ZADO-1210 file (C-alpha; in nm, 4 decimals, padded with zeros to 6 digits):
<atoms>
<atom x="02.0869" y="-16.8495" z="-05.4940" code="MET" pos="1"/>
<atom x="01.9206" y="-16.7743" z="-05.1590" code="PRO" pos="2"/>
<atom x="01.6306" y="-16.9999" z="-05.0566" code="SER" pos="3"/>
<atom x="01.3841" y="-16.7334" z="-05.1675" code="LYS" pos="4"/>
<atom x="01.3948" y="-16.4201" z="-05.3836" code="VAL" pos="5"/>
<atom x="01.2815" y="-16.1311" z="-05.1618" code="GLU" pos="6"/>
<atom x="01.2683" y="-15.7827" z="-05.3122" code="PHE" pos="7"/>
<atom x="00.9332" y="-15.6530" z="-05.1843" code="ASN" pos="8"/>
<atom x="00.8559" y="-15.4834" z="-05.5158" code="CYS" pos="9"/>
<atom x="01.1686" y="-15.2689" z="-05.5288" code="LEU" pos="10"/>
<atom x="01.2037" y="-15.0846" z="-05.8606" code="PRO" pos="11"/>
<atom x="01.4520" y="-15.1703" z="-06.1345" code="THR" pos="12"/>
<atom x="01.4410" y="-15.1429" z="-06.5123" code="ALA" pos="13"/>
<atom x="01.5130" y="-15.3410" z="-06.8257" code="ILE" pos="14"/>
<atom x="01.8220" y="-15.1689" z="-06.9668" code="GLY" pos="15"/>
<atom x="01.7809" y="-14.9367" z="-07.2640" code="ALA" pos="16"/>
<atom x="01.7618" y="-14.5625" z="-07.1951" code="MET" pos="17"/>
<atom x="01.7056" y="-14.2686" z="-07.4338" code="PRO" pos="18"/>
<atom x="01.9971" y="-14.0527" z="-07.3225" code="GLN" pos="19"/>
<atom x="02.3099" y="-14.0290" z="-07.5334" code="ALA" pos="20"/>
<atom x="02.5344" y="-13.9210" z="-07.2451" code="ASP" pos="21"/>
<atom x="02.6293" y="-14.2207" z="-07.0266" code="PRO" pos="22"/>
<atom x="02.6867" y="-14.0167" z="-06.7117" code="ASN" pos="23"/>
<atom x="02.3479" y="-13.8501" z="-06.7464" code="GLU" pos="24"/>
<atom x="02.1809" y="-14.1878" z="-06.7931" code="ALA" pos="25"/>
<atom x="02.3598" y="-14.3296" z="-06.4872" code="CYS" pos="26"/>
<atom x="02.2491" y="-14.0322" z="-06.2776" code="ALA" pos="27"/>
<atom x="01.8841" y="-14.0883" z="-06.3757" code="VAL" pos="28"/>
<atom x="01.9054" y="-14.4596" z="-06.3008" code="VAL" pos="29"/>
<atom x="02.0706" y="-14.3977" z="-05.9633" code="ALA" pos="30"/>
<atom x="01.8105" y="-14.1366" z="-05.8656" code="LYS" pos="31"/>
<atom x="01.4969" y="-14.3423" z="-05.9226" code="TYR" pos="32"/>
<atom x="01.5892" y="-14.7108" z="-05.8967" code="LEU" pos="33"/>
<atom x="01.6589" y="-14.8925" z="-05.5714" code="SER" pos="34"/>
<atom x="01.8203" y="-15.1610" z="-05.7870" code="ILE" pos="35"/>
<atom x="02.0030" y="-14.9612" z="-06.0542" code="PRO" pos="36"/>
<atom x="02.1098" y="-15.1124" z="-06.3837" code="HIS" pos="37"/>
<atom x="02.3807" y="-15.0066" z="-06.6239" code="TRP" pos="38"/>
<atom x="02.2142" y="-14.8186" z="-06.9115" code="PRO" pos="39"/>
<atom x="02.2218" y="-14.9372" z="-07.2710" code="GLN" pos="40"/>
<atom x="02.2341" y="-14.6313" z="-07.4971" code="LEU" pos="41"/>
<atom x="02.1298" y="-14.7165" z="-07.8548" code="PRO" pos="42"/>
<atom x="02.0867" y="-14.3455" z="-07.9382" code="LYS" pos="43"/>
<atom x="02.4528" y="-14.2874" z="-07.8567" code="ARG" pos="44"/>
<atom x="02.5784" y="-14.5440" z="-08.1073" code="SER" pos="45"/>
<atom x="02.4457" y="-14.8256" z="-08.3259" code="HIS" pos="46"/>
<atom x="02.6994" y="-15.0451" z="-08.1460" code="LEU" pos="47"/>
<atom x="02.4709" y="-15.0262" z="-07.8408" code="GLU" pos="48"/>
<atom x="02.1787" y="-15.1819" z="-08.0276" code="ASN" pos="49"/>
<atom x="02.0972" y="-15.4951" z="-07.8264" code="MET" pos="50"/>
<atom x="02.1592" y="-15.7190" z="-08.1295" code="TYR" pos="51"/>
<atom x="02.5059" y="-15.5744" z="-08.1845" code="ILE" pos="52"/>
<atom x="02.6181" y="-15.4807" z="-07.8332" code="GLN" pos="53"/>
<atom x="02.7034" y="-15.8332" z="-07.7202" code="PHE" pos="54"/>
<atom x="02.8532" y="-15.9591" z="-08.0477" code="SER" pos="55"/>
<atom x="03.1999" y="-15.8174" z="-07.9829" code="GLU" pos="56"/>
<atom x="03.4487" y="-16.1063" z="-07.9872" code="GLY" pos="57"/>
<atom x="03.2132" y="-16.3711" z="-08.1284" code="LEU" pos="58"/>
<atom x="03.4143" y="-16.6084" z="-08.3525" code="PRO" pos="59"/>
<atom x="03.3724" y="-16.5076" z="-08.7155" code="GLY" pos="60"/>
<atom x="03.1601" y="-16.2021" z="-08.6356" code="ALA" pos="61"/>
<atom x="03.1626" y="-15.9240" z="-08.8962" code="VAL" pos="62"/>
<atom x="02.9607" y="-15.6061" z="-08.8505" code="LEU" pos="63"/>
<atom x="02.8017" y="-15.4723" z="-09.1687" code="LYS" pos="64"/>
<atom x="02.5839" y="-15.1695" z="-09.1051" code="GLY" pos="65"/>
<atom x="02.3258" y="-15.2688" z="-08.8467" code="ASP" pos="66"/>
<atom x="02.3702" y="-15.6447" z="-08.8987" code="LYS" pos="67"/>
<atom x="02.6134" y="-15.8957" z="-08.7533" code="VAL" pos="68"/>
<atom x="02.7260" y="-16.1782" z="-08.9802" code="TYR" pos="69"/>
<atom x="02.9322" y="-16.4861" z="-08.8974" code="VAL" pos="70"/>
<atom x="03.1873" y="-16.5736" z="-09.1632" code="GLU" pos="71"/>
<atom x="03.4034" y="-16.8836" z="-09.1376" code="ARG" pos="72"/>
<atom x="03.7269" y="-16.7079" z="-09.2207" code="SER" pos="73"/>
<atom x="04.0760" y="-16.8568" z="-09.2027" code="ALA" pos="74"/>
<atom x="04.0974" y="-16.7678" z="-08.8339" code="SER" pos="75"/>
<atom x="03.7503" y="-16.8984" z="-08.7440" code="PHE" pos="76"/>
<atom x="03.8638" y="-17.2397" z="-08.6178" code="ASP" pos="77"/>
<atom x="04.1340" y="-17.0826" z="-08.4007" code="ILE" pos="78"/>
<atom x="03.8827" y="-16.8377" z="-08.2501" code="GLN" pos="79"/>
<atom x="03.6412" y="-17.1250" z="-08.1933" code="LEU" pos="80"/>
<atom x="03.9022" y="-17.3320" z="-08.0104" code="GLU" pos="81"/>
<atom x="03.9970" y="-17.0360" z="-07.7925" code="GLN" pos="82"/>
<atom x="03.6327" y="-16.9778" z="-07.7017" code="LEU" pos="83"/>
<atom x="03.5678" y="-17.3395" z="-07.6097" code="TYR" pos="84"/>
<atom x="03.8845" y="-17.3523" z="-07.3995" code="ASN" pos="85"/>
<atom x="03.7893" y="-17.0303" z="-07.2197" code="ALA" pos="86"/>
<atom x="03.4407" y="-17.1672" z="-07.1538" code="SER" pos="87"/>
<atom x="03.5719" y="-17.4982" z="-07.0217" code="ALA" pos="88"/>
<atom x="03.8128" y="-17.3155" z="-06.7905" code="GLU" pos="89"/>
<atom x="03.5659" y="-17.0396" z="-06.6861" code="ASP" pos="90"/>
<atom x="03.7981" y="-16.7655" z="-06.8086" code="LYS" pos="91"/>
<atom x="03.5843" y="-16.4772" z="-06.9390" code="PRO" pos="92"/>
<atom x="03.8413" y="-16.1973" z="-06.9441" code="ASP" pos="93"/>
<atom x="03.8886" y="-16.2069" z="-07.3228" code="ASP" pos="94"/>
<atom x="03.5124" y="-16.1727" z="-07.3762" code="TYR" pos="95"/>
<atom x="03.4342" y="-15.8430" z="-07.2084" code="GLY" pos="96"/>
<atom x="03.2382" y="-15.5468" z="-07.3425" code="ILE" pos="97"/>
<atom x="03.4406" y="-15.2442" z="-07.4437" code="SER" pos="98"/>
<atom x="03.3431" y="-14.8811" z="-07.3928" code="ALA" pos="99"/>
<atom x="03.2688" y="-14.8483" z="-07.7655" code="ASP" pos="100"/>
<atom x="02.9934" y="-15.1073" z="-07.7286" code="TYR" pos="101"/>
<atom x="02.8705" y="-15.0162" z="-07.3790" code="ALA" pos="102"/>
<atom x="02.9606" y="-14.6660" z="-07.2646" code="ALA" pos="103"/>
<atom x="02.6836" y="-14.6886" z="-07.0050" code="GLY" pos="104"/>
<atom x="02.8432" y="-14.9912" z="-06.8440" code="LEU" pos="105"/>
<atom x="03.1810" y="-14.8247" z="-06.8190" code="GLN" pos="106"/>
<atom x="03.0234" y="-14.5109" z="-06.6697" code="ALA" pos="107"/>
<atom x="02.8192" y="-14.7217" z="-06.4268" code="PHE" pos="108"/>
<atom x="03.1309" y="-14.9011" z="-06.3026" code="LEU" pos="109"/>
<atom x="03.2952" y="-14.5686" z="-06.2216" code="SER" pos="110"/>
<atom x="02.9852" y="-14.4023" z="-06.0743" code="PHE" pos="111"/>
<atom x="03.1218" y="-14.3463" z="-05.7241" code="LYS" pos="112"/>
<atom x="02.8399" y="-14.1410" z="-05.5714" code="SER" pos="113"/>
<atom x="02.6011" y="-14.4342" z="-05.5434" code="HIS" pos="114"/>
<atom x="02.6755" y="-14.7695" z="-05.3810" code="ARG" pos="115"/>
<atom x="02.3543" y="-14.9737" z="-05.3893" code="PRO" pos="116"/>
<atom x="02.2904" y="-15.3009" z="-05.2123" code="ASN" pos="117"/>
<atom x="02.1982" y="-15.4754" z="-05.5385" code="VAL" pos="118"/>
<atom x="02.2826" y="-15.3959" z="-05.9013" code="VAL" pos="119"/>
<atom x="02.1402" y="-15.5301" z="-06.2251" code="LYS" pos="120"/>
<atom x="02.2922" y="-15.6073" z="-06.5620" code="GLY" pos="121"/>
<atom x="02.1526" y="-15.7521" z="-06.8802" code="GLN" pos="122"/>
<atom x="02.2569" y="-15.9459" z="-07.1860" code="ILE" pos="123"/>
<atom x="02.0768" y="-16.0398" z="-07.5059" code="THR" pos="124"/>
<atom x="01.9806" y="-16.4071" z="-07.4961" code="GLY" pos="125"/>
<atom x="02.0887" y="-16.6858" z="-07.7318" code="PRO" pos="126"/>
<atom x="01.7498" y="-16.7246" z="-07.9007" code="ILE" pos="127"/>
<atom x="01.7086" y="-16.3585" z="-07.9928" code="SER" pos="128"/>
<atom x="02.0739" y="-16.2987" z="-08.0783" code="LEU" pos="129"/>
<atom x="02.0878" y="-16.6303" z="-08.2638" code="GLY" pos="130"/>
<atom x="01.8027" y="-16.5212" z="-08.4898" code="LEU" pos="131"/>
<atom x="01.9433" y="-16.1738" z="-08.5562" code="CYS" pos="132"/>
<atom x="02.3019" y="-16.2849" z="-08.6238" code="THR" pos="133"/>
<atom x="02.3246" y="-16.4170" z="-08.9815" code="ILE" pos="134"/>
<atom x="02.5357" y="-16.6890" z="-09.1422" code="ASP" pos="135"/>
<atom x="02.6575" y="-16.7111" z="-09.5020" code="ARG" pos="136"/>
<atom x="02.3197" y="-16.8521" z="-09.6127" code="GLU" pos="137"/>
<atom x="02.1444" y="-16.5439" z="-09.4689" code="GLN" pos="138"/>
<atom x="01.9893" y="-16.7565" z="-09.1953" code="ARG" pos="139"/>
<atom x="01.9992" y="-16.6908" z="-08.8254" code="GLY" pos="140"/>
<atom x="02.2901" y="-16.8827" z="-08.6740" code="ILE" pos="141"/>
<atom x="02.0380" y="-17.0364" z="-08.4347" code="LEU" pos="142"/>
<atom x="01.9668" y="-17.2876" z="-08.7116" code="TYR" pos="143"/>
<atom x="02.3293" y="-17.4031" z="-08.7311" code="ASP" pos="144"/>
<atom x="02.3874" y="-17.6417" z="-08.4416" code="ASP" pos="145"/>
<atom x="02.7577" y="-17.5599" z="-08.4059" code="LEU" pos="146"/>
<atom x="02.7063" y="-17.1835" z="-08.4239" code="LEU" pos="147"/>
<atom x="02.4102" y="-17.1943" z="-08.1853" code="ALA" pos="148"/>
<atom x="02.6148" y="-17.3859" z="-07.9285" code="GLU" pos="149"/>
<atom x="02.9078" y="-17.1490" z="-07.9828" code="THR" pos="150"/>
<atom x="02.6846" y="-16.8465" z="-07.9294" code="LEU" pos="151"/>
<atom x="02.5475" y="-16.9849" z="-07.6018" code="ALA" pos="152"/>
<atom x="02.8971" y="-17.0530" z="-07.4688" code="LYS" pos="153"/>
<atom x="03.0050" y="-16.7073" z="-07.5843" code="PHE" pos="154"/>
<atom x="02.7133" y="-16.5373" z="-07.4062" code="LEU" pos="155"/>
<atom x="02.7858" y="-16.7440" z="-07.0971" code="ARG" pos="156"/>
<atom x="03.1355" y="-16.5923" z="-07.0874" code="LEU" pos="157"/>
<atom x="02.9956" y="-16.2444" z="-07.1533" code="LYS" pos="158"/>
<atom x="02.7571" y="-16.2858" z="-06.8604" code="ALA" pos="159"/>
<atom x="03.0389" y="-16.4113" z="-06.6357" code="MET" pos="160"/>
<atom x="03.2567" y="-16.1151" z="-06.7246" code="TRP" pos="161"/>
<atom x="02.9718" y="-15.8678" z="-06.6714" code="GLN" pos="162"/>
<atom x="02.8831" y="-16.0163" z="-06.3338" code="GLU" pos="163"/>
<atom x="03.2494" y="-15.9948" z="-06.2317" code="LYS" pos="164"/>
<atom x="03.2556" y="-15.6256" z="-06.3253" code="MET" pos="165"/>
<atom x="02.9266" y="-15.5440" z="-06.1532" code="LEU" pos="166"/>
<atom x="03.0472" y="-15.7114" z="-05.8336" code="SER" pos="167"/>
<atom x="03.2883" y="-15.4180" z="-05.8008" code="GLN" pos="168"/>
<atom x="02.9831" y="-15.1967" z="-05.7435" code="VAL" pos="169"/>
<atom x="02.7844" y="-15.4376" z="-05.5251" code="SER" pos="170"/>
<atom x="02.8300" y="-15.7869" z="-05.3916" code="GLY" pos="171"/>
<atom x="02.4715" y="-15.8663" z="-05.4925" code="ASN" pos="172"/>
<atom x="02.4032" y="-15.8905" z="-05.8642" code="THR" pos="173"/>
<atom x="02.1171" y="-15.9742" z="-06.0982" code="ILE" pos="174"/>
<atom x="02.1672" y="-16.0501" z="-06.4679" code="ILE" pos="175"/>
<atom x="01.8641" y="-16.0522" z="-06.6959" code="PHE" pos="176"/>
<atom x="01.8822" y="-16.2518" z="-07.0176" code="VAL" pos="177"/>
<atom x="01.6715" y="-16.0457" z="-07.2585" code="ASP" pos="178"/>
<atom x="01.4760" y="-16.2602" z="-07.5020" code="GLU" pos="179"/>
<atom x="01.2190" y="-16.0626" z="-07.7042" code="PRO" pos="180"/>
<atom x="01.2105" y="-16.3307" z="-07.9728" code="TYR" pos="181"/>
<atom x="01.0653" y="-16.5821" z="-07.7290" code="LEU" pos="182"/>
<atom x="00.7329" y="-16.4339" z="-07.8379" code="THR" pos="183"/>
<atom x="00.7796" y="-16.6214" z="-08.1679" code="SER" pos="184"/>
<atom x="00.8205" y="-16.9675" z="-08.0155" code="LEU" pos="185"/>
<atom x="00.5884" y="-17.2190" z="-08.1771" code="GLY" pos="186"/>
<atom x="00.5477" y="-17.0145" z="-08.4948" code="THR" pos="187"/>
<atom x="00.6853" y="-17.0818" z="-08.8407" code="ALA" pos="188"/>
<atom x="00.9276" y="-16.7940" z="-08.7838" code="PHE" pos="189"/>
<atom x="01.1064" y="-16.9756" z="-08.5007" code="VAL" pos="190"/>
<atom x="01.0965" y="-17.3439" z="-08.5838" code="ALA" pos="191"/>
<atom x="01.3199" y="-17.4790" z="-08.3091" code="ILE" pos="192"/>
<atom x="01.2349" y="-17.7485" z="-08.0548" code="PRO" pos="193"/>
<atom x="01.1648" y="-17.6600" z="-07.6928" code="ASN" pos="194"/>
<atom x="01.4601" y="-17.8717" z="-07.5849" code="GLU" pos="195"/>
<atom x="01.6990" y="-17.6481" z="-07.7778" code="GLN" pos="196"/>
<atom x="01.5496" y="-17.3351" z="-07.6236" code="VAL" pos="197"/>
<atom x="01.6011" y="-17.4766" z="-07.2759" code="THR" pos="198"/>
<atom x="01.9508" y="-17.6075" z="-07.3490" code="THR" pos="199"/>
<atom x="02.0748" y="-17.2752" z="-07.4872" code="LEU" pos="200"/>
<atom x="01.9250" y="-17.0710" z="-07.2033" code="LEU" pos="201"/>
<atom x="02.0656" y="-17.3051" z="-06.9393" code="GLU" pos="202"/>
<atom x="02.4118" y="-17.2792" z="-07.0947" code="GLU" pos="203"/>
<atom x="02.4032" y="-16.9019" z="-07.0451" code="VAL" pos="204"/>
<atom x="02.2518" y="-16.9346" z="-06.6959" code="PHE" pos="205"/>
<atom x="02.5352" y="-17.1673" z="-06.5924" code="SER" pos="206"/>
<atom x="02.7790" y="-16.8770" z="-06.6063" code="GLY" pos="207"/>
<atom x="02.5779" y="-16.6609" z="-06.3652" code="ILE" pos="208"/>
<atom x="02.6516" y="-16.7133" z="-05.9953" code="ARG" pos="209"/>
<atom x="02.4182" y="-16.4464" z="-05.8616" code="GLY" pos="210"/>
<atom x="02.0511" y="-16.4099" z="-05.9441" code="LEU" pos="211"/>
<atom x="01.9497" y="-16.4615" z="-06.3043" code="LYS" pos="212"/>
<atom x="01.6345" y="-16.3606" z="-06.4858" code="GLY" pos="213"/>
<atom x="01.4654" y="-16.3949" z="-06.8228" code="VAL" pos="214"/>
<atom x="01.2914" y="-16.0941" z="-06.9751" code="HIS" pos="215"/>
<atom x="01.0333" y="-16.1302" z="-07.2524" code="CYS" pos="216"/>
<atom x="00.8236" y="-15.8299" z="-07.3532" code="CYS" pos="217"/>
<atom x="00.5302" y="-16.0224" z="-07.4993" code="GLY" pos="218"/>
<atom x="00.3444" y="-16.3495" z="-07.4720" code="SER" pos="219"/>
<atom x="00.5357" y="-16.6759" z="-07.4956" code="THR" pos="220"/>
<atom x="00.5322" y="-17.0376" z="-07.3808" code="ASP" pos="221"/>
<atom x="00.5421" y="-16.9404" z="-07.0145" code="TRP" pos="222"/>
<atom x="00.5396" y="-17.2974" z="-06.8736" code="PRO" pos="223"/>
<atom x="00.8550" y="-17.3715" z="-07.0730" code="LEU" pos="224"/>
<atom x="01.0345" y="-17.0682" z="-06.9273" code="ILE" pos="225"/>
<atom x="00.9018" y="-17.1252" z="-06.5749" code="LEU" pos="226"/>
<atom x="01.0577" y="-17.4740" z="-06.5770" code="LYS" pos="227"/>
<atom x="01.4077" y="-17.3408" z="-06.6409" code="THR" pos="228"/>
<atom x="01.6474" y="-17.2589" z="-06.3582" code="SER" pos="229"/>
<atom x="01.5813" y="-16.8849" z="-06.3844" code="THR" pos="230"/>
<atom x="01.5341" y="-16.7069" z="-06.0527" code="ASP" pos="231"/>
<atom x="01.3225" y="-16.4229" z="-06.1931" code="ILE" pos="232"/>
<atom x="01.0644" y="-16.4082" z="-06.4699" code="LEU" pos="233"/>
<atom x="01.0434" y="-16.0554" z="-06.6127" code="SER" pos="234"/>
<atom x="00.7547" y="-15.9720" z="-06.8432" code="PHE" pos="235"/>
<atom x="00.5340" y="-15.6947" z="-06.9805" code="ASP" pos="236"/>
<atom x="00.2565" y="-15.7035" z="-06.7228" code="ALA" pos="237"/>
<atom x="00.1036" y="-15.3805" z="-06.8526" code="TYR" pos="238"/>
<atom x="00.0061" y="-15.5315" z="-07.1886" code="ASN" pos="239"/>
<atom x="00.0312" y="-15.9089" z="-07.1413" code="TYR" pos="240"/>
<atom x="-00.0749" y="-15.9894" z="-06.7847" code="ALA" pos="241"/>
<atom x="-00.3526" y="-16.2147" z="-06.9157" code="ASP" pos="242"/>
<atom x="-00.1047" y="-16.4354" z="-07.0999" code="SER" pos="243"/>
<atom x="00.0742" y="-16.5296" z="-06.7769" code="LEU" pos="244"/>
<atom x="-00.2553" y="-16.5435" z="-06.5874" code="GLY" pos="245"/>
<atom x="-00.3504" y="-16.8516" z="-06.7897" code="CYS" pos="246"/>
<atom x="-00.0952" y="-17.0562" z="-06.5912" code="TYR" pos="247"/>
<atom x="-00.1726" y="-17.0114" z="-06.2203" code="PRO" pos="248"/>
<atom x="-00.0512" y="-17.3579" z="-06.1202" code="ALA" pos="249"/>
<atom x="00.2824" y="-17.3158" z="-06.2979" code="GLU" pos="250"/>
<atom x="00.3336" y="-16.9695" z="-06.1507" code="VAL" pos="251"/>
<atom x="00.2434" y="-17.1006" z="-05.8056" code="LYS" pos="252"/>
<atom x="00.5095" y="-17.3717" z="-05.8359" code="ASN" pos="253"/>
<atom x="00.7596" y="-17.1122" z="-05.9571" code="PHE" pos="254"/>
<atom x="00.6929" y="-16.8856" z="-05.6590" code="ILE" pos="255"/>
<atom x="00.6888" y="-17.1707" z="-05.4085" code="GLU" pos="256"/>
<atom x="01.0294" y="-17.2914" z="-05.5212" code="ARG" pos="257"/>
<atom x="01.1582" y="-16.9467" z="-05.4135" code="GLY" pos="258"/>
<atom x="01.1684" y="-16.7673" z="-05.7476" code="SER" pos="259"/>
<atom x="01.0194" y="-16.4266" z="-05.8227" code="GLY" pos="260"/>
<atom x="00.8465" y="-16.2161" z="-06.0851" code="ILE" pos="261"/>
<atom x="00.9447" y="-15.8768" z="-06.2243" code="ALA" pos="262"/>
<atom x="00.6176" y="-15.7076" z="-06.3145" code="TRP" pos="263"/>
<atom x="00.6636" y="-15.4718" z="-06.6095" code="GLY" pos="264"/>
<atom x="00.3682" y="-15.2626" z="-06.5030" code="ILE" pos="265"/>
<atom x="00.4731" y="-14.9103" z="-06.6120" code="VAL" pos="266"/>
<atom x="00.4162" y="-14.8615" z="-06.9872" code="PRO" pos="267"/>
<atom x="00.7006" y="-14.7620" z="-07.2165" code="ASN" pos="268"/>
<atom x="00.4617" y="-14.5918" z="-07.4594" code="ASP" pos="269"/>
<atom x="00.4310" y="-14.2149" z="-07.4187" code="GLU" pos="270"/>
<atom x="00.0572" y="-14.2000" z="-07.4936" code="GLU" pos="271"/>
<atom x="-00.0235" y="-14.4726" z="-07.2412" code="ALA" pos="272"/>
<atom x="00.2194" y="-14.3261" z="-06.9900" code="LEU" pos="273"/>
<atom x="00.0445" y="-13.9890" z="-06.9973" code="ALA" pos="274"/>
<atom x="-00.2814" y="-14.1531" z="-06.8860" code="LYS" pos="275"/>
<atom x="-00.1405" y="-14.3342" z="-06.5822" code="GLU" pos="276"/>
<atom x="-00.0690" y="-14.2464" z="-06.2206" code="SER" pos="277"/>
<atom x="00.0808" y="-14.4477" z="-05.9371" code="SER" pos="278"/>
<atom x="-00.2748" y="-14.5060" z="-05.8151" code="SER" pos="279"/>
<atom x="-00.4014" y="-14.6406" z="-06.1487" code="SER" pos="280"/>
<atom x="-00.0919" y="-14.8580" z="-06.1865" code="LEU" pos="281"/>
<atom x="-00.1409" y="-14.9929" z="-05.8352" code="TYR" pos="282"/>
<atom x="-00.4886" y="-15.1070" z="-05.9361" code="ASP" pos="283"/>
<atom x="-00.3568" y="-15.2542" z="-06.2586" code="ARG" pos="284"/>
<atom x="-00.0869" y="-15.4442" z="-06.0695" code="LEU" pos="285"/>
<atom x="-00.3518" y="-15.5852" z="-05.8364" code="GLY" pos="286"/>
<atom x="-00.5475" y="-15.7124" z="-06.1349" code="GLU" pos="287"/>
<atom x="-00.2348" y="-15.8714" z="-06.2825" code="ALA" pos="288"/>
<atom x="-00.1500" y="-16.0504" z="-05.9563" code="VAL" pos="289"/>
<atom x="-00.5068" y="-16.1615" z="-05.8761" code="ALA" pos="290"/>
<atom x="-00.5133" y="-16.4870" z="-06.0824" code="PRO" pos="291"/>
<atom x="-00.2283" y="-16.6265" z="-05.8769" code="PHE" pos="292"/>
<atom x="-00.3680" y="-16.5391" z="-05.5344" code="THR" pos="293"/>
<atom x="-00.6769" y="-16.7546" z="-05.5970" code="ARG" pos="294"/>
<atom x="-00.4708" y="-17.0703" z="-05.5876" code="ASP" pos="295"/>
<atom x="-00.3175" y="-17.0670" z="-05.2423" code="GLY" pos="296"/>
<atom x="-00.0518" y="-16.7976" z="-05.2872" code="VAL" pos="297"/>
<atom x="-00.1057" y="-16.4842" z="-05.0796" code="SER" pos="298"/>
<atom x="-00.0783" y="-16.1383" z="-05.2311" code="PHE" pos="299"/>
<atom x="00.1848" y="-16.0573" z="-04.9710" code="LYS" pos="300"/>
<atom x="00.3954" y="-16.3561" z="-05.0779" code="GLN" pos="301"/>
<atom x="00.3804" y="-16.2455" z="-05.4395" code="VAL" pos="302"/>
<atom x="00.4764" y="-15.8912" z="-05.3366" code="VAL" pos="303"/>
<atom x="00.7640" y="-16.0203" z="-05.1256" code="THR" pos="304"/>
<atom x="00.9066" y="-16.2169" z="-05.4173" code="GLN" pos="305"/>
<atom x="00.8574" y="-15.9492" z="-05.6816" code="SER" pos="306"/>
<atom x="01.0309" y="-15.6607" z="-05.8530" code="LEU" pos="307"/>
<atom x="00.8621" y="-15.3747" z="-06.0372" code="LEU" pos="308"/>
<atom x="00.9868" y="-15.2521" z="-06.3756" code="THR" pos="309"/>
<atom x="00.8767" y="-15.0668" z="-06.6867" code="PRO" pos="310"/>
<atom x="00.7138" y="-15.2942" z="-06.9434" code="SER" pos="311"/>
<atom x="01.0312" y="-15.2958" z="-07.1535" code="CYS" pos="312"/>
<atom x="01.3278" y="-15.0718" z="-07.2319" code="GLY" pos="313"/>
<atom x="01.2797" y="-14.6940" z="-07.2358" code="LEU" pos="314"/>
<atom x="01.4979" y="-14.6002" z="-07.5329" code="ALA" pos="315"/>
<atom x="01.1962" y="-14.5282" z="-07.7542" code="SER" pos="316"/>
<atom x="01.0781" y="-14.2519" z="-07.5180" code="LEU" pos="317"/>
<atom x="01.1967" y="-13.8945" z="-07.4935" code="SER" pos="318"/>
<atom x="01.4368" y="-13.8383" z="-07.2040" code="PRO" pos="319"/>
<atom x="01.1616" y="-13.6472" z="-07.0222" code="GLU" pos="320"/>
<atom x="00.9092" y="-13.9287" z="-07.0666" code="ALA" pos="321"/>
<atom x="01.1635" y="-14.1873" z="-06.9536" code="ALA" pos="322"/>
<atom x="01.2216" y="-13.9899" z="-06.6350" code="ILE" pos="323"/>
<atom x="00.8454" y="-13.9699" z="-06.5823" code="HIS" pos="324"/>
<atom x="00.8197" y="-14.3488" z="-06.6256" code="ALA" pos="325"/>
<atom x="01.0845" y="-14.4035" z="-06.3591" code="LEU" pos="326"/>
<atom x="00.9185" y="-14.1493" z="-06.1286" code="GLU" pos="327"/>
<atom x="00.5907" y="-14.3415" z="-06.1550" code="LEU" pos="328"/>
<atom x="00.7757" y="-14.6673" z="-06.0989" code="LEU" pos="329"/>
<atom x="00.9422" y="-14.5367" z="-05.7818" code="ALA" pos="330"/>
<atom x="00.6118" y="-14.3952" z="-05.6532" code="GLU" pos="331"/>
<atom x="00.4330" y="-14.7224" z="-05.7219" code="LEU" pos="332"/>
<atom x="00.7014" y="-14.9209" z="-05.5422" code="SER" pos="333"/>
<atom x="00.6712" y="-14.6962" z="-05.2372" code="THR" pos="334"/>
<atom x="00.2922" y="-14.7348" z="-05.2416" code="ARG" pos="335"/>
<atom x="00.3016" y="-15.1143" z="-05.2663" code="VAL" pos="336"/>
<atom x="00.5667" y="-15.1571" z="-05.0003" code="ARG" pos="337"/>
<atom x="00.3867" y="-14.9152" z="-04.7698" code="GLY" pos="338"/>
<atom x="00.0693" y="-15.1199" z="-04.7853" code="LYS" pos="339"/>
<atom x="00.2025" y="-15.4737" z="-04.7935" code="HIS" pos="340"/>
<atom x="00.5581" y="-15.4977" z="-04.6547" code="SER" pos="341"/>
</atoms>
């Protein structure tokens, strides 16, 4: 990692897009995002649902409808041994993502008309995937110590493989670990200790050589996440700016160590989106950043170490609304950089 994340509020996005055609989605991403990402396309196939997309090759994994189950079949122990050996030897090639599960990634890798300076990928994190992948007792495998550890090592290899592929497009890569279920930390729904959360995330992070981020589209235990080795904290700043604003000291330490924030300031709701402009979002971003500039961090420093994104994925929007969201995002980025870079 460089000594300091410096993106000057360039625009990128979370991952999911509403298009069904991967080439069309890649063209939209390339047009509006200075840091393009490969598009996840859940409307193309249920295999691109974020809780299925990264399960391919997991020991014991069986896909039934829209659920992934882990069954300890006769070959489970062999698959487990192979995974642990691959993890120990940093050999991710057997744990890639096929075109059936990620047509947008395959299209992105062959998209020759655009060679950006930085590219972004994403992977579902071990907490969220560990809660949505079920064992024989109908529990999330997160609650089985062996399966939780296996999943983290598996996702580590997936991230390594993805980063290797993306490096063919650009030598500078960012991988976000998407963790929507972090919003449930501390509730009865997710009764796991903080130490396990950190351990599982760090296992995945350890496979990422470039920049790594955590994305959570709600409120969570921000101090816990800010203390991890993540380089970028990505969050829904449109709806949950106040939740992060409660921790100015922790955010200050995070920024001063050289890390950055991805402000999800453009809404991914069509009704809200219709009411916004780049000017109104600029004001909203200023309000979101303000709590941290009162404690010795300049607005310019925050801007320097920030990215701008939609609040979450755009797959729930119409293709037209998704394009509008990215247009606003690009306009806002230009406005911010024009005033503060």
